[in-house]
DRENTORKOL-3810 file (N, C-alpha, C; in nm, 4 decimals):
REM DRENTORKOL-3810
@n.u->-4.9350; n.v->-1.2077; n.w->-0.9676; ca.u->-4.8118; ca.v->-1.2969; ca.w->-1.0700; c.u->-4.6958; c.v->-1.2579; c.w->-0.9783
@n.u->-4.5968; n.v->-1.3995; n.w->-0.9689; ca.u->-4.4709; ca.v->-1.4112; ca.w->-0.8954; c.u->-4.3764; c.v->-1.3477; c.w->-0.9680
@n.u->-4.2856; n.v->-1.2674; n.w->-0.9369; ca.u->-4.1800; ca.v->-1.2163; ca.w->-1.0143; c.u->-4.0682; c.v->-1.3303; c.w->-0.9325
@n.u->-3.9877; n.v->-1.4129; n.w->-1.0450; ca.u->-3.8720; ca.v->-1.4797; ca.w->-1.0372; c.u->-3.7613; c.v->-1.4259; c.w->-1.0017
@n.u->-3.7022; n.v->-1.4695; n.w->-0.9073; ca.u->-3.5385; ca.v->-1.4089; ca.w->-0.9347; c.u->-3.4643; c.v->-1.4688; c.w->-1.0617
@n.u->-3.3835; n.v->-1.3281; n.w->-1.0593; ca.u->-3.3042; ca.v->-1.4438; ca.w->-1.1774; c.u->-3.2189; c.v->-1.4669; c.w->-1.0773
@n.u->-3.1476; n.v->-1.5743; n.w->-1.1490; ca.u->-3.0287; ca.v->-1.6974; ca.w->-1.0838; c.u->-2.9369; c.v->-1.6206; c.w->-1.1088
@n.u->-2.8062; n.v->-1.6087; n.w->-1.0014; ca.u->-2.6976; ca.v->-1.5336; ca.w->-1.0388; c.u->-2.5866; c.v->-1.6131; c.w->-1.1420
@n.u->-2.5367; n.v->-1.5476; n.w->-1.2168; ca.u->-2.4246; ca.v->-1.5979; ca.w->-1.3159; c.u->-2.3004; c.v->-1.5761; c.w->-1.2927
@n.u->-2.2170; n.v->-1.6786; n.w->-1.2295; ca.u->-2.0444; ca.v->-1.6503; ca.w->-1.1945; c.u->-1.9887; c.v->-1.7305; c.w->-1.2975
@n.u->-1.9713; n.v->-1.6725; n.w->-1.4208; ca.u->-1.9110; ca.v->-1.7280; ca.w->-1.5389; c.u->-1.7627; c.v->-1.6825; c.w->-1.5329
@n.u->-1.6978; n.v->-1.7947; n.w->-1.5834; ca.u->-1.5661; ca.v->-1.7441; ca.w->-1.5844; c.u->-1.4807; c.v->-1.6465; c.w->-1.6134
@n.u->-1.5720; n.v->-1.5689; n.w->-1.6889; ca.u->-1.5304; ca.v->-1.4183; ca.w->-1.7019; c.u->-1.5551; c.v->-1.3285; c.w->-1.5953
@n.u->-1.6500; n.v->-1.3729; n.w->-1.5278; ca.u->-1.6351; ca.v->-1.2827; ca.w->-1.3965; c.u->-1.5571; c.v->-1.3450; c.w->-1.2722
@n.u->-1.5236; n.v->-1.4599; n.w->-1.2841; ca.u->-1.4615; ca.v->-1.5298; ca.w->-1.2132; c.u->-1.3124; c.v->-1.4558; c.w->-1.2121
@n.u->-1.2610; n.v->-1.4834; n.w->-1.3598; ca.u->-1.1556; ca.v->-1.4070; ca.w->-1.3391; c.u->-1.1099; c.v->-1.2352; c.w->-1.3197
@n.u->-1.2080; n.v->-1.2024; n.w->-1.3718; ca.u->-1.2016; ca.v->-1.0375; ca.w->-1.3040; c.u->-1.2792; c.v->-0.9891; c.w->-1.1778
@n.u->-1.3001; n.v->-1.0862; n.w->-1.1119; ca.u->-1.3038; ca.v->-1.1010; ca.w->-0.9546; c.u->-1.1871; c.v->-1.0837; c.w->-0.8863
@n.u->-1.1158; n.v->-1.2217; n.w->-0.9606; ca.u->-0.9463; ca.v->-1.2552; ca.w->-0.8741; c.u->-0.8643; c.v->-1.1394; c.w->-0.9519
@n.u->-0.8580; n.v->-1.0510; n.w->-1.0638; ca.u->-0.7853; ca.v->-0.9692; ca.w->-1.0905; c.u->-0.8466; c.v->-0.8377; c.w->-0.9945
@n.u->-0.9281; n.v->-0.8237; n.w->-0.9646; ca.u->-0.9679; ca.v->-0.6836; ca.w->-0.8811; c.u->-0.9032; c.v->-0.7658; c.w->-0.7203
@n.u->-0.9069; n.v->-0.8412; n.w->-0.6952; ca.u->-0.8651; ca.v->-0.9021; ca.w->-0.5302; c.u->-0.7256; c.v->-0.8641; c.w->-0.5931
@n.u->-0.6182; n.v->-0.9188; n.w->-0.6495; ca.u->-0.5031; ca.v->-0.8979; ca.w->-0.6817; c.u->-0.4349; c.v->-0.7616; c.w->-0.6778
@n.u->-0.5098; n.v->-0.6706; n.w->-0.7333; ca.u->-0.5043; ca.v->-0.5331; ca.w->-0.7051; c.u->-0.5651; c.v->-0.4911; c.w->-0.5510
@n.u->-0.6111; n.v->-0.5570; n.w->-0.4924; ca.u->-0.5850; ca.v->-0.4877; ca.w->-0.3471; c.u->-0.7915; c.v->-0.4872; c.w->-0.3034
@n.u->-0.8507; n.v->-0.4957; n.w->-0.3979; ca.u->-1.0118; ca.v->-0.4645; ca.w->-0.4065; c.u->-1.0275; c.v->-0.5693; c.w->-0.2624
@n.u->-1.1468; n.v->-0.5397; n.w->-0.1524; ca.u->-1.1928; ca.v->-0.6619; ca.w->-0.0721; c.u->-1.3079; c.v->-0.7370; c.w->-0.1776
@n.u->-1.3442; n.v->-0.8138; n.w->-0.0952; ca.u->-1.4106; ca.v->-0.9308; ca.w->-0.1578; c.u->-1.5603; c.v->-0.9024; c.w->-0.1932
@n.u->-1.6386; n.v->-0.8183; n.w->-0.1321; ca.u->-1.7830; ca.v->-0.7700; ca.w->-0.1359; c.u->-1.7729; c.v->-0.6928; c.w->-0.2535
@n.u->-1.6600; n.v->-0.5876; n.w->-0.2351; ca.u->-1.6667; ca.v->-0.4790; ca.w->-0.3348; c.u->-1.6400; c.v->-0.5523; c.w->-0.5076
@n.u->-1.5331; n.v->-0.6650; n.w->-0.5019; ca.u->-1.5242; ca.v->-0.6843; ca.w->-0.6403; c.u->-1.6250; c.v->-0.7615; c.w->-0.6974
@n.u->-1.6887; n.v->-0.8278; n.w->-0.6252; ca.u->-1.7936; ca.v->-0.9145; ca.w->-0.6508; c.u->-1.9616; c.v->-0.8176; c.w->-0.7347
@n.u->-1.9196; n.v->-0.7029; n.w->-0.6715; ca.u->-2.0049; ca.v->-0.5945; ca.w->-0.6948; c.u->-1.9811; c.v->-0.5309; c.w->-0.8111
@n.u->-1.8149; n.v->-0.5013; n.w->-0.8695; ca.u->-1.7775; ca.v->-0.4869; ca.w->-0.9396; c.u->-1.8153; c.v->-0.5735; c.w->-1.0895
@n.u->-1.8290; n.v->-0.6871; n.w->-1.0862; ca.u->-1.8629; ca.v->-0.7483; ca.w->-1.1924; c.u->-2.0247; c.v->-0.7937; c.w->-1.1826
@n.u->-2.1090; n.v->-0.6781; n.w->-1.0988; ca.u->-2.2610; ca.v->-0.7036; ca.w->-1.1525; c.u->-2.3092; c.v->-0.8305; c.w->-1.0334
@n.u->-2.2560; n.v->-0.8522; n.w->-0.9436; ca.u->-2.3159; ca.v->-0.9687; ca.w->-0.8526; c.u->-2.3358; c.v->-0.9290; c.w->-0.7071
@n.u->-2.4196; n.v->-0.9560; n.w->-0.6248; ca.u->-2.4614; ca.v->-0.9295; ca.w->-0.5406; c.u->-2.2855; c.v->-0.9637; c.w->-0.4002
@n.u->-2.2538; n.v->-0.8791; n.w->-0.3492; ca.u->-2.1430; ca.v->-0.9258; ca.w->-0.2829; c.u->-2.1792; c.v->-1.0651; c.w->-0.1663
@n.u->-2.2722; n.v->-1.0816; n.w->-0.1319; ca.u->-2.2937; ca.v->-1.1353; ca.w->-0.0406; c.u->-2.2672; c.v->-1.2854; c.w->-0.0707
@n.u->-2.2839; n.v->-1.3184; n.w->-0.2113; ca.u->-2.2574; ca.v->-1.4441; ca.w->-0.2650; c.u->-2.0979; c.v->-1.4522; c.w->-0.2871
@n.u->-2.0126; n.v->-1.4081; n.w->-0.2318; ca.u->-1.8849; ca.v->-1.4453; ca.w->-0.2569; c.u->-1.8587; c.v->-1.6007; c.w->-0.1816
@n.u->-1.9194; n.v->-1.5681; n.w->-0.0674; ca.u->-1.8880; ca.v->-1.7063; ca.w->0.0129; c.u->-1.9188; c.v->-1.8066; c.w->-0.0415
@n.u->-2.0807; n.v->-1.8003; n.w->-0.1209; ca.u->-2.1257; ca.v->-1.9414; ca.w->-0.1792; c.u->-2.0051; c.v->-1.9550; c.w->-0.2753
@n.u->-1.9813; n.v->-1.8843; n.w->-0.3408; ca.u->-1.8934; ca.v->-1.8938; ca.w->-0.4590; c.u->-1.7837; c.v->-1.9825; c.w->-0.4216
@n.u->-1.7487; n.v->-1.9239; n.w->-0.3231; ca.u->-1.5908; ca.v->-2.0312; ca.w->-0.2477; c.u->-1.6261; c.v->-2.1398; c.w->-0.2333
@n.u->-1.7523; n.v->-2.1786; n.w->-0.1343; ca.u->-1.7768; ca.v->-2.3080; ca.w->-0.1277; c.u->-1.8139; c.v->-2.4021; c.w->-0.2502
@n.u->-1.8889; n.v->-2.3364; n.w->-0.3311; ca.u->-1.9209; ca.v->-2.4291; ca.w->-0.4490; c.u->-1.8118; c.v->-2.4571; c.w->-0.5804
@n.u->-1.7291; n.v->-2.3886; n.w->-0.5329; ca.u->-1.5699; ca.v->-2.4442; ca.w->-0.5937; c.u->-1.4655; c.v->-2.3881; c.w->-0.5440
@n.u->-1.3860; n.v->-2.4990; n.w->-0.4930; ca.u->-1.2718; ca.v->-2.5036; ca.w->-0.4155; c.u->-1.1803; c.v->-2.4602; c.w->-0.4921
@n.u->-1.1587; n.v->-2.4754; n.w->-0.6312; ca.u->-1.0228; ca.v->-2.4553; ca.w->-0.7385; c.u->-1.0615; c.v->-2.2805; c.w->-0.7005
@n.u->-1.1274; n.v->-2.1652; n.w->-0.7332; ca.u->-1.1834; ca.v->-2.0456; ca.w->-0.7229; c.u->-1.1522; c.v->-2.0066; c.w->-0.5753
@n.u->-1.1744; n.v->-2.0881; n.w->-0.4728; ca.u->-1.1337; ca.v->-2.0325; ca.w->-0.3495; c.u->-1.0103; c.v->-2.0379; c.w->-0.3578
@n.u->-0.8766; n.v->-2.1203; n.w->-0.3842; ca.u->-0.7709; ca.v->-2.1447; ca.w->-0.3542; c.u->-0.7201; c.v->-2.0293; c.w->-0.4739
@n.u->-0.7879; n.v->-2.0254; n.w->-0.5937; ca.u->-0.7487; ca.v->-1.8611; ca.w->-0.6484; c.u->-0.7659; c.v->-1.7611; c.w->-0.5883
@n.u->-0.8369; n.v->-1.7869; n.w->-0.5041; ca.u->-0.8436; ca.v->-1.5991; ca.w->-0.4192; c.u->-0.7718; c.v->-1.6055; c.w->-0.3247
@n.u->-0.7184; n.v->-1.7163; n.w->-0.2321; ca.u->-0.5891; ca.v->-1.6861; ca.w->-0.1417; c.u->-0.4728; c.v->-1.6341; c.w->-0.2349
@n.u->-0.4612; n.v->-1.7032; n.w->-0.3069; ca.u->-0.3584; ca.v->-1.6569; ca.w->-0.3713; c.u->-0.3387; c.v->-1.5120; c.w->-0.4463
@n.u->-0.4567; n.v->-1.4835; n.w->-0.5280; ca.u->-0.4499; ca.v->-1.3226; ca.w->-0.5776; c.u->-0.4726; c.v->-1.2581; c.w->-0.4209
@n.u->-0.4960; n.v->-1.2755; n.w->-0.3047; ca.u->-0.4958; ca.v->-1.1879; ca.w->-0.2005; c.u->-0.3723; c.v->-1.2222; c.w->-0.1376
@n.u->-0.3035; n.v->-1.2825; n.w->-0.1685; ca.u->-0.1675; ca.v->-1.2931; ca.w->-0.1172; c.u->-0.0854; c.v->-1.1785; c.w->-0.2164
@n.u->-0.1189; n.v->-1.2168; n.w->-0.3494; ca.u->-0.0173; ca.v->-1.1467; ca.w->-0.4247; c.u->-0.0515; c.v->-0.9751; c.w->-0.3843
@n.u->-0.1818; n.v->-0.9438; n.w->-0.3586; ca.u->-0.2039; ca.v->-0.7980; ca.w->-0.3561; c.u->-0.1447; c.v->-0.7226; c.w->-0.1909
@n.u->-0.1376; n.v->-0.8501; n.w->-0.1519; ca.u->-0.0302; ca.v->-0.8399; ca.w->0.0067; c.u->0.0999; c.v->-0.8144; c.w->0.0134
@n.u->0.1638; n.v->-0.8739; n.w->-0.1194; ca.u->0.3210; ca.v->-0.8467; ca.w->-0.1001; c.u->0.3567; c.v->-0.7350; c.w->-0.1356
@n.u->0.2976; n.v->-0.6354; n.w->-0.1893; ca.u->0.3763; ca.v->-0.4579; ca.w->-0.1510; c.u->0.3589; c.v->-0.4335; c.w->-0.0617
@n.u->0.2496; n.v->-0.4728; n.w->0.0353; ca.u->0.2323; ca.v->-0.3727; ca.w->0.1809; c.u->0.3646; c.v->-0.4894; c.w->0.2289
@n.u->0.3972; n.v->-0.6062; n.w->0.2343; ca.u->0.5224; ca.v->-0.6720; ca.w->0.3102; c.u->0.5966; c.v->-0.6149; c.w->0.2514
@n.u->0.6399; n.v->-0.5760; n.w->0.1281; ca.u->0.7753; ca.v->-0.5493; ca.w->0.1180; c.u->0.7577; c.v->-0.3851; c.w->0.1589
@n.u->0.6824; n.v->-0.2936; n.w->0.1588; ca.u->0.6887; ca.v->-0.1818; ca.w->0.1887; c.u->0.7067; c.v->-0.1758; c.w->0.3414
@n.u->0.6401; n.v->-0.2668; n.w->0.4400; ca.u->0.6959; ca.v->-0.2903; ca.w->0.5454; c.u->0.8337; c.v->-0.3379; c.w->0.5815
@n.u->0.9055; n.v->-0.4112; n.w->0.4833; ca.u->1.0318; ca.v->-0.4682; ca.w->0.5457; c.u->1.1454; c.v->-0.3521; c.w->0.5116
@n.u->1.0651; n.v->-0.2903; n.w->0.3802; ca.u->1.1772; ca.v->-0.1443; ca.w->0.3508; c.u->1.1679; c.v->-0.0528; c.w->0.4873
@n.u->1.0370; n.v->-0.0230; n.w->0.5459; ca.u->1.0271; ca.v->0.0681; ca.w->0.6194; c.u->1.1323; c.v->0.0235; c.w->0.7419
@n.u->1.1243; n.v->-0.0834; n.w->0.7976; ca.u->1.2015; ca.v->-0.1667; ca.w->0.8789; c.u->1.3583; c.v->-0.1503; c.w->0.8462
@n.u->1.3747; n.v->-0.1620; n.w->0.7435; ca.u->1.5253; ca.v->-0.1744; ca.w->0.7148; c.u->1.5841; c.v->-0.0194; c.w->0.7123
@n.u->1.4751; n.v->0.0768; n.w->0.7062; ca.u->1.5272; ca.v->0.1745; ca.w->0.6994; c.u->1.5162; c.v->0.2776; c.w->0.8431
@n.u->1.4544; n.v->0.1986; n.w->0.9548; ca.u->1.5242; ca.v->0.2378; ca.w->1.0508; c.u->1.3253; c.v->0.3039; c.w->1.1323
@n.u->1.2653; n.v->0.2435; n.w->1.0802; ca.u->1.1020; ca.v->0.2521; ca.w->1.1289; c.u->1.0632; c.v->0.1859; c.w->1.2478
@n.u->1.0700; n.v->0.2487; n.w->1.3234; ca.u->1.0877; ca.v->0.1262; ca.w->1.4762; c.u->0.9442; c.v->0.0531; c.w->1.4723
@n.u->0.8474; n.v->0.0960; n.w->1.4244; ca.u->0.7408; ca.v->0.0774; ca.w->1.3999; c.u->0.7305; c.v->-0.0823; c.w->1.3211
@n.u->0.7363; n.v->-0.0648; n.w->1.1940; ca.u->0.7798; ca.v->-0.1407; ca.w->1.1436; c.u->0.9038; c.v->-0.2758; c.w->1.2080
@n.u->1.0009; n.v->-0.2197; n.w->1.2077; ca.u->1.0845; ca.v->-0.3570; ca.w->1.3318; c.u->0.9980; c.v->-0.4240; c.w->1.4285
@n.u->0.9386; n.v->-0.3476; n.w->1.4918; ca.u->0.8532; ca.v->-0.4557; ca.w->1.5975; c.u->0.7692; c.v->-0.5097; c.w->1.5611
@n.u->0.6966; n.v->-0.4588; n.w->1.4456; ca.u->0.5720; ca.v->-0.5280; ca.w->1.3808; c.u->0.6040; c.v->-0.6580; c.w->1.3026
@n.u->0.7741; n.v->-0.6342; n.w->1.2345; ca.u->0.8299; ca.v->-0.7547; ca.w->1.1451; c.u->0.8611; c.v->-0.8360; c.w->1.2390
@n.u->0.9049; n.v->-0.8309; n.w->1.3513; ca.u->0.9846; ca.v->-0.9434; ca.w->1.4398; c.u->0.8570; c.v->-1.0075; c.w->1.5379
@n.u->0.7581; n.v->-0.9144; n.w->1.5677; ca.u->0.6545; ca.v->-0.9852; ca.w->1.6669; c.u->0.5411; c.v->-1.0665; c.w->1.5945
@n.u->0.5571; n.v->-1.0794; n.w->1.4217; ca.u->0.4796; ca.v->-1.1026; ca.w->1.3431; c.u->0.5741; c.v->-1.2117; c.w->1.3087
@n.u->0.6685; n.v->-1.2287; n.w->1.2466; ca.u->0.7700; ca.v->-1.2953; ca.w->1.1455; c.u->0.8131; c.v->-1.4021; c.w->1.2537
@n.u->0.8604; n.v->-1.3570; n.w->1.3794; ca.u->0.9404; ca.v->-1.4668; ca.w->1.4630; c.u->0.8885; c.v->-1.4930; c.w->1.5928
@n.u->0.7190; n.v->-1.4862; n.w->1.5994; ca.u->0.6792; ca.v->-1.4723; ca.w->1.7495; c.u->0.7275; c.v->-1.5798; c.w->1.8507
@n.u->0.7895; n.v->-1.6673; n.w->1.8072; ca.u->0.8779; ca.v->-1.7497; ca.w->1.8969; c.u->0.9447; c.v->-1.7159; c.w->1.9572
@n.u->1.0170; n.v->-1.5916; n.w->1.8670; ca.u->1.1193; ca.v->-1.5286; ca.w->2.0054; c.u->1.1060; c.v->-1.3756; c.w->2.0148
@n.u->1.0013; n.v->-1.3414; n.w->1.9657; ca.u->0.9924; ca.v->-1.1923; ca.w->1.9667; c.u->0.8448; c.v->-1.1361; c.w->2.0508
@n.u->0.7631; n.v->-1.0757; n.w->2.1416; ca.u->0.6523; ca.v->-1.0639; ca.w->2.1560; c.u->0.6877; c.v->-0.8951; c.w->2.1951
@n.u->0.5373; n.v->-0.8237; n.w->2.1812; ca.u->0.5131; ca.v->-0.7000; ca.w->2.1998; c.u->0.4448; c.v->-0.7135; c.w->2.3617
@n.u->0.5398; n.v->-0.6387; n.w->2.4315; ca.u->0.5024; ca.v->-0.5999; ca.w->2.5717; c.u->0.5005; c.v->-0.4891; c.w->2.6292
@n.u->0.4116; n.v->-0.3955; n.w->2.6463; ca.u->0.3720; ca.v->-0.2815; ca.w->2.7447; c.u->0.4284; c.v->-0.3098; c.w->2.8844
@n.u->0.5338; n.v->-0.1996; n.w->2.8845; ca.u->0.5889; ca.v->-0.1862; ca.w->3.0327; c.u->0.4855; c.v->-0.1302; c.w->3.1214
@n.u->0.3959; n.v->-0.0142; n.w->3.1151; ca.u->0.2869; ca.v->0.0250; ca.w->3.1932; c.u->0.1443; c.v->0.0191; c.w->3.1365
@n.u->0.0433; n.v->-0.0171; n.w->3.2063; ca.u->-0.0672; ca.v->0.0411; ca.w->3.1429; c.u->-0.0618; c.v->0.1971; c.w->3.1337
@n.u->-0.1949; n.v->0.2147; n.w->3.0207; ca.u->-0.1971; ca.v->0.3840; ca.w->2.9511; c.u->-0.2582; c.v->0.4587; c.w->3.0518
@n.u->-0.1962; n.v->0.5582; n.w->3.0759; ca.u->-0.2554; ca.v->0.6642; ca.w->3.1926; c.u->-0.3135; c.v->0.7767; c.w->3.1381
@n.u->-0.4214; n.v->0.8139; n.w->3.1911; ca.u->-0.5037; ca.v->0.9420; ca.w->3.1616; c.u->-0.4066; c.v->1.0535; c.w->3.0890
@n.u->-0.3839; n.v->1.1183; n.w->2.9673; ca.u->-0.3042; ca.v->1.2236; ca.w->2.9425; c.u->-0.1850; c.v->1.1792; c.w->2.8824
@n.u->-0.1896; n.v->1.0233; n.w->2.8566; ca.u->-0.0558; ca.v->0.9937; ca.w->2.7933; c.u->-0.1355; c.v->0.9772; c.w->2.6553
@n.u->-0.0130; n.v->0.9943; n.w->2.5285; ca.u->0.0141; ca.v->0.9469; ca.w->2.3958; c.u->-0.0066; c.v->0.8535; c.w->2.3846
@n.u->-0.0457; n.v->0.8199; n.w->2.2118; ca.u->-0.0495; ca.v->0.6788; ca.w->2.1950; c.u->0.0356; c.v->0.6071; c.w->2.2147
@n.u->0.1688; n.v->0.6579; n.w->2.1680; ca.u->0.3133; ca.v->0.5789; ca.w->2.1600; c.u->0.3120; c.v->0.5327; c.w->2.3321
@n.u->0.2735; n.v->0.4517; n.w->2.3578; ca.u->0.2638; ca.v->0.3702; ca.w->2.5100; c.u->0.4277; c.v->0.3346; c.w->2.4814
@n.u->0.5513; n.v->0.3944; n.w->2.5820; ca.u->0.6555; ca.v->0.2781; ca.w->2.5909; c.u->0.6536; c.v->0.1240; c.w->2.5374
@n.u->0.7710; n.v->0.0928; n.w->2.4796; ca.u->0.7326; ca.v->-0.0361; ca.w->2.4159; c.u->0.8471; c.v->-0.1211; c.w->2.4419
@n.u->0.8478; n.v->-0.2478; n.w->2.5327; ca.u->0.9850; ca.v->-0.3317; ca.w->2.5324; c.u->0.9514; c.v->-0.4638; c.w->2.4716
@n.u->1.0571; n.v->-0.5180; n.w->2.3775; ca.u->1.0830; ca.v->-0.5940; ca.w->2.3158; c.u->1.1320; c.v->-0.6877; c.w->2.3335
@n.u->1.1161; n.v->-0.8357; n.w->2.3574; ca.u->1.1948; ca.v->-0.9499; ca.w->2.4494; c.u->1.1552; c.v->-1.0624; c.w->2.3847
@n.u->1.2700; n.v->-1.1322; n.w->2.4397; ca.u->1.2478; ca.v->-1.3018; ca.w->2.3607; c.u->1.1384; c.v->-1.3744; c.w->2.4534
@n.u->1.0432; n.v->-1.4880; n.w->2.3960; ca.u->0.9200; ca.v->-1.4766; ca.w->2.4576; c.u->0.9430; c.v->-1.5747; c.w->2.5921
@n.u->1.0860; n.v->-1.7000; n.w->2.5381; ca.u->1.1387; ca.v->-1.7308; ca.w->2.7006; c.u->1.2217; c.v->-1.8158; c.w->2.6066
@n.u->1.3045; n.v->-1.8491; n.w->2.6912; ca.u->1.4676; ca.v->-1.9401; ca.w->2.7013; c.u->1.4455; c.v->-2.0670; c.w->2.5813
@n.u->1.5401; n.v->-2.0581; n.w->2.5025; ca.u->1.5385; ca.v->-2.1384; ca.w->2.4396; c.u->1.6951; c.v->-2.2007; c.w->2.4114
@n.u->1.7768; n.v->-2.1429; n.w->2.5481; ca.u->1.9262; ca.v->-2.2390; ca.w->2.5355; c.u->2.0252; c.v->-2.1240; c.w->2.4763
@n.u->1.9398; n.v->-2.0445; n.w->2.4156; ca.u->2.0729; ca.v->-1.9616; ca.w->2.2947; c.u->2.1688; c.v->-1.9092; c.w->2.3071
@n.u->2.2344; n.v->-1.8127; n.w->2.2709; ca.u->2.3347; ca.v->-1.7416; ca.w->2.3396; c.u->2.3158; c.v->-1.6168; c.w->2.3738
@n.u->2.1909; n.v->-1.5619; n.w->2.3796; ca.u->2.1458; ca.v->-1.4526; ca.w->2.4165; c.u->2.0518; c.v->-1.4723; c.w->2.5485
@n.u->2.0357; n.v->-1.5722; n.w->2.6184; ca.u->1.9398; ca.v->-1.5973; ca.w->2.7240; c.u->1.9923; c.v->-1.5078; c.w->2.8308
@n.u->2.1769; n.v->-1.4983; n.w->2.8619; ca.u->2.1919; ca.v->-1.4585; ca.w->2.9712; c.u->2.2484; c.v->-1.2771; c.w->3.0107
@n.u->2.1801; n.v->-1.2599; n.w->2.8516; ca.u->2.1568; ca.v->-1.1063; ca.w->2.8406; c.u->2.0023; c.v->-1.0229; c.w->2.9065
@n.u->2.0758; n.v->-0.9155; n.w->2.9335; ca.u->1.9464; ca.v->-0.8311; ca.w->3.0241; c.u->1.8689; c.v->-0.7837; c.w->2.9081
@n.u->1.7437; n.v->-0.7280; n.w->2.9177; ca.u->1.6593; ca.v->-0.6474; ca.w->2.8165; c.u->1.7259; c.v->-0.5516; c.w->2.7188
@n.u->1.7891; n.v->-0.4742; n.w->2.8417; ca.u->1.8541; ca.v->-0.3507; ca.w->2.7799; c.u->1.9989; c.v->-0.4044; c.w->2.6768
@n.u->2.0436; n.v->-0.4831; n.w->2.7683; ca.u->2.1921; ca.v->-0.5262; ca.w->2.6475; c.u->2.1343; c.v->-0.6629; c.w->2.5280
@n.u->2.0310; n.v->-0.7099; n.w->2.5530; ca.u->1.9719; ca.v->-0.7932; ca.w->2.4156; c.u->1.9325; c.v->-0.6215; c.w->2.3481
@n.u->1.8542; n.v->-0.5883; n.w->2.3701; ca.u->1.8257; ca.v->-0.4230; ca.w->2.2660; c.u->1.9148; c.v->-0.3513; c.w->2.2009
@n.u->2.0604; n.v->-0.3907; n.w->2.2658; ca.u->2.1583; ca.v->-0.3140; ca.w->2.1942; c.u->2.2395; c.v->-0.4041; c.w->2.1219
@n.u->2.2235; n.v->-0.5129; n.w->2.1310; ca.u->2.2438; ca.v->-0.6175; ca.w->2.0425; c.u->2.2062; c.v->-0.5827; c.w->1.9467
@n.u->2.0824; n.v->-0.6166; n.w->1.9263; ca.u->1.9777; ca.v->-0.6095; ca.w->1.8121; c.u->2.0129; c.v->-0.4641; c.w->1.7162
@n.u->2.0225; n.v->-0.3894; n.w->1.7734; ca.u->2.0252; ca.v->-0.2233; ca.w->1.7430; c.u->2.1836; c.v->-0.2341; c.w->1.6602
@n.u->2.2849; n.v->-0.3146; n.w->1.7297; ca.u->2.4226; ca.v->-0.3236; ca.w->1.6860; c.u->2.4134; c.v->-0.3951; c.w->1.5272
@n.u->2.3489; n.v->-0.5000; n.w->1.5551; ca.u->2.2861; ca.v->-0.6231; ca.w->1.4611; c.u->2.2078; c.v->-0.5111; c.w->1.3140
@n.u->2.1156; n.v->-0.4692; n.w->1.3829; ca.u->2.0277; ca.v->-0.4007; ca.w->1.2808; c.u->2.0966; c.v->-0.2827; c.w->1.2021
@n.u->2.1815; n.v->-0.2428; n.w->1.2413; ca.u->2.2459; ca.v->-0.1034; ca.w->1.2052; c.u->2.3719; c.v->-0.2041; c.w->1.0990
@n.u->2.3997; n.v->-0.2574; n.w->1.1362; ca.u->2.5265; ca.v->-0.3588; ca.w->1.0344; c.u->2.4504; c.v->-0.4269; c.w->0.9155
@n.u->2.3433; n.v->-0.4496; n.w->0.9372; ca.u->2.2341; ca.v->-0.5197; ca.w->0.8283; c.u->2.2001; c.v->-0.3909; c.w->0.7562
@n.u->2.1511; n.v->-0.2935; n.w->0.8040; ca.u->2.1581; ca.v->-0.1672; ca.w->0.6932; c.u->2.2738; c.v->-0.1151; c.w->0.6434
@n.u->2.3863; n.v->-0.0920; n.w->0.7112; ca.u->2.4874; ca.v->-0.0856; ca.w->0.5875; c.u->2.5198; c.v->-0.1482; c.w->0.5165
@n.u->2.5277; n.v->-0.3190; n.w->0.5443; ca.u->2.5557; ca.v->-0.4112; ca.w->0.4208; c.u->2.4022; c.v->-0.3727; c.w->0.3068
@n.u->2.3173; n.v->-0.3604; n.w->0.3490; ca.u->2.2467; ca.v->-0.3841; ca.w->0.2337; c.u->2.2496; c.v->-0.2204; c.w->0.1812
@n.u->2.2421; n.v->-0.1193; n.w->0.2559; ca.u->2.2302; ca.v->0.0154; ca.w->0.1681; c.u->2.3715; c.v->-0.0044; c.w->0.0980
@n.u->2.4884; n.v->-0.0291; n.w->0.1006; ca.u->2.6101; ca.v->-0.0553; ca.w->0.0082; c.u->2.6404; c.v->-0.1468; c.w->-0.0631
@n.u->2.4936; n.v->-0.2406; n.w->-0.1033; ca.u->2.5000; ca.v->-0.3131; ca.w->-0.1892; c.u->2.5837; c.v->-0.4574; c.w->-0.1108
@n.u->2.6475; n.v->-0.4761; n.w->-0.0681; ca.u->2.7551; ca.v->-0.5601; ca.w->-0.0127; c.u->2.6578; c.v->-0.7089; c.w->0.0520
@n.u->2.4958; n.v->-0.6864; n.w->0.0741; ca.u->2.4014; ca.v->-0.7765; ca.w->0.1138; c.u->2.3175; c.v->-0.7589; c.w->0.0116
@n.u->2.2927; n.v->-0.8455; n.w->-0.0582; ca.u->2.1009; ca.v->-0.8640; ca.w->-0.1119; c.u->2.0624; c.v->-0.9988; c.w->-0.0217
@n.u->1.9432; n.v->-0.9258; n.w->-0.0032; ca.u->1.8560; ca.v->-1.0362; ca.w->0.0790; c.u->1.8205; c.v->-1.1450; c.w->-0.0406
@n.u->1.7915; n.v->-1.2852; n.w->-0.0323; ca.u->1.7161; ca.v->-1.3710; ca.w->-0.1222; c.u->1.5994; c.v->-1.3514; c.w->-0.2283
END
C-alpha cells in the first residue's frame, strides 16, 4: 500500500503568523517551520500568492527598521564604521569604500579606509583634496551631532 502525502495547507491564519514572525526578524525558513510547514515551501507560497509575497516584503522591511535606526544612531554618535556604511550605502553615487592598500600578513582586520566621492559631479567639493574633504565632512558631521543632541535639529 502506497502512503499518500498530506497536501500542505497554508491557511490565512498560518500566513498571518508567518508574516508576524518575519516582522519580528525571524528568517523565512524558520517562520514556515514555526507554523508547522516545510520551510522549502516558502518560495512556492510566494509564487502562488503575489499578495502574500508583497506582504512578506513589507514584513521584512519592518524587521529591518530597528537595525537601520540603530545604524543611524551609531553613525550620529560617532561610530565611524556606521558612518562609512551609512554613506556608502545610502549615497553610492557620492561615496564609496576604497582600500588604500592590500591587506598584508600580520595586519589587523581594520584595514585603513579612505572614503571619497565616486566621480566629479561639478559640485563645490570637487576642488578639495581627499584630506580636505574628510575635514569638511568631519566638521559638518560634528555640527550635525551638536544640533541633534542639543535638540535644535530633529530629523524628518
